C-alpha positions in Angstrom: -19.4 -83.2 17.9 -23.3 -84.9 16.8 -23.6 -87.2 13.5 -25.6 -85.1 10.8 -28.7 -86.2 9.0 -29.6 -84.6 5.8 -33.4 -85.4 5.6 -35.0 -85.1 1.9 -38.6 -84.7 1.7 -41.4 -82.6 0.1 -44.1 -83.1 2.9 -43.8 -80.5 5.6 -45.3 -82.4 8.0 -43.1 -85.8 7.2 -39.6 -84.0 7.3 -40.7 -82.2 10.2 -41.5 -85.3 12.4 -38.0 -87.4 11.1 -36.5 -83.8 11.6 -37.4 -84.3 15.0 -36.8 -87.7 15.4 -33.3 -87.5 14.1 -32.6 -84.5 17.0 -34.4 -86.6 19.8 -31.9 -89.7 19.4 -29.0 -86.9 19.6 -28.0 -86.4 15.6 -28.0 -82.9 14.2 -31.2 -83.0 11.4 -31.3 -80.8 8.4 -34.1 -80.7 6.3 -34.3 -80.4 1.8 -37.7 -80.2 0.0 -36.7 -80.7 -2.5 -34.0 -82.5 -5.3 -32.4 -79.5 -5.5 -32.6 -78.0 -2.4 -30.5 -81.2 -0.9 -28.2 -80.2 -3.8 -27.2 -77.2 -2.2 -27.2 -78.7 1.2 -24.8 -81.5 0.2 -22.5 -78.6 -1.4 -22.4 -76.3 1.7 -22.6 -78.9 5.3 -20.9 -82.0 5.3 -23.6 -85.0 6.0 -22.9 -88.8 7.4 -26.4 -89.5 6.2 -29.3 -89.6 3.8 -33.3 -90.4 4.4 -34.2 -90.0 0.6 -37.9 -90.0 -0.3 -39.0 -91.0 -4.2 -41.2 -88.2 -4.1 -39.8 -84.4 -5.2 -41.0 -81.7 -6.6 -38.3 -81.5 -9.1 -36.8 -84.7 -9.2 -37.3 -88.2 -8.7 -35.3 -89.6 -5.5 -33.4 -92.4 -7.4 -31.8 -88.8 -9.7 -31.4 -87.3 -6.7 -29.3 -90.9 -5.8 -27.3 -91.1 -8.4 -26.6 -87.6 -8.1 -25.2 -87.7 -4.3 -23.2 -91.1 -5.2 -21.8 -89.5 -8.6 -19.9 -86.9 -6.4 -16.1 -88.2 -5.2 -17.0 -85.7 -1.5 -20.7 -87.8 -1.5 -20.3 -91.1 -3.0 -19.8 -92.5 0.4 -22.8 -91.7 1.9 -25.8 -94.2 3.2 -28.6 -93.5 1.6 -31.5 -94.7 3.7 -34.7 -94.8 0.5 -37.2 -94.4 3.8 -40.5 -94.3 0.4 -44.6 -95.2 0.4 -43.5 -95.5 -3.1 -40.9 -98.0 -3.0 -42.5 -101.4 -3.0 -41.7 -103.5 -6.0 -38.8 -101.1 -6.9 -36.5 -102.2 -4.3 -33.5 -103.5 -7.4 -33.8 -100.4 -9.1 -33.3 -98.4 -5.3 -30.2 -100.6 -4.6 -28.8 -100.3 -8.2 -28.9 -96.5 -8.4 -26.5 -96.7 -5.1 -29.3 -96.7 -2.2 -27.9 -98.5 0.9 -31.0 -99.6 2.3 -35.4 -99.4 1.5 -37.4 -99.1 3.5 -41.4 -98.5 4.0 -42.5 -95.3 6.0 -44.4 -97.8 8.7 -40.7 -99.9 9.2 -38.5 -97.0 9.8 -41.0 -95.8 12.4 -41.1 -99.2 14.5 -37.5 -98.9 14.3 -35.4 -96.0 13.5 -33.2 -95.3 16.5 -31.8 -99.0 15.5 -31.4 -98.0 11.6 -29.6 -94.9 12.1 -26.7 -96.6 14.8 -26.0 -99.0 12.0 -25.6 -96.5 8.9 -23.7 -94.3 11.3 -21.5 -97.0 12.5 -23.0 -96.7 15.9 -24.3 -100.7 16.4 -22.6 -103.5 14.1 -25.6 -105.1 13.8 -28.7 -104.6 11.4 -31.9 -104.3 13.3 -34.7 -106.6 12.8 -38.1 -105.7 13.4 -40.3 -106.8 16.4 
């Protein structure tokens, strides 16, 4: 069974590009364009990993992360914050329960290995080239 990744990003272009990238790696991608959409998706379908942007139209991405962590069914999901707005907020992001913080450009350079690591398909975290 394919592992499922929920991409939470309000930008149609970025969300669709990430979903395509995830699909090319053999994973099943779902897209939520708001915090409320993400909560509904998580309530209705099991996910294996979350890719989260910080800027959403209805709530801050960290509020979404805290909600995910507060629910027993989703509390252990890896949450990757992939955002151009994360610089300088890393301690706050990790404190909210996120597993990793990456700028979108760093994610693009390492995404196959990052996904494999957080989905348990490889034991070593990738290093950028």
